[in-house]
N, C-alpha and C positions, 0 to 999 in steps of 0.2 A: 438505118438499118442494123438489124443488131447483127453483132456477129457470129459468121456458125461455128457451131462445135465443134470442134480437130480433136481427131480418136487420137487415144492415150495410146502410143506403144509400151508395149510389155518389156518388160528388161529382164529377160532371165535372173534369178533367184541362187544364186550360188549356197548350195546346202553344206553345213560343216561336214567336213572329213569326221567319224567317228571309229574309232578302233576299241575294236572288243577285246576285253581281256579275257585269259580262257580263266572259268574257274577249274581248279582240281577237280577233279570226275570225284564224288564220293564213293567210298572202298567198304560202308557199312559200318557198322560200329561191334564190337570185339564185345563179349563179357567172358567172365570166369564165373561156374557154376561150380558150387564145391559138391561134389556127389557123397566124398565120406573122410570125415576127420576126426581127430579125439576129439575137436572142438564140438559137440552138438548143435547148439544153436546155431553153428556153420553151415551144416548141411542143408543141401537146396537153397543156398543163398548164391545170386546173382550179382555181382561187382561189377562194373564196367570199366572196363580200359581204354583211357584215352588217351592214343599215340600219336596226336595234334598237341598235348602238353608234353609226354614224356615221349620221345623219340624209343629210346628201351625202359624196358617194363622189369623191374628187378622184382623177382620172388625171394621171400627168405624171412628164419623167424626173427631179424631185427626190424627195430624201430627203422631204422636208416632205409629200408625199400621201399620201392610206391607201394607192392603189396604185400603186407607183412603178414604171415601165416601162424597162427600160435601153436607147432608143433615141434616138440623135442628132439623126433628124427629128422628136421627141417636143418637143413644149415642155417648157419645167418645172413650169408649170401647166396643163395642155392642154385637159384638159374635166372636167364635173361627172356624175355619176349621182346621182340622185335619184327618191323616190318620191312620189306626189301619191294617196292612197286608192290603187286599185290598179293606177297606169299606173304607168311606168318611162318616165322622162325624161333626155335627155341633152342639154349644154349645150356647145359650146362654148367657150374662154376668151380668144378672140379670137389660139389661135394662129397660129405663122408657118406651118405646112402643113397644116391644116386638118384636121378630122375628118369623116365619109362614114360616113352610114349606107344598106347595101345595100337596095334597094327590088323584086330579083327580075330585075330588068334591069343595072342600073350604079349607081353609088353619088353618092346624093345629099349634096351639102353640109348641113350643120347649119350656118343662120342662126337664132342665138337656140337657143332650146328647144325639142325635138323629140320627140316623143312616139313610142317606142321600139315597135316589132311584138315577136311573141312571136320568140323565137329569135334576136333581131337578131345582121346580121351588121355589125361596124362596122370601120373603116379609120382607125384613128389615124397622124395623117400619112403618109410615102409609101410605110412598109411594113410595118406592124404592124397587122394583122388581128384582129381578136375577136369571139368569139360571146358573145352574152349569153342565157344557157339561165336559164329559171326551170323548178324542181322542186318 
């Protein structure tokens, strides 16, 4: 007489525990758009700012800056751009001709560090005007 099949008992399989790694939230990409500059070929040019590579982006006419701007009225090391959390700041580096942020009516001088508003318009020296855009 053949043996009766026995019913197999199911052993619960333990699922491996997975740990989810929190990815940093994208904060958007920043760009500098040249509005006015003595170098006409730069006007309307859009330059990406990579804060993942450079924590602080230096602006000035010297090639040692992250962003070199060929304008004799801009200091060699003119200003810094940097993020703190979701905020973007600009700091003037005691430049000869100053850094200014447009407040909707006039350009206000940057003294120390200044929180930049969305789509900030910034004047570096006497003749370069840029817009800092976040997309």
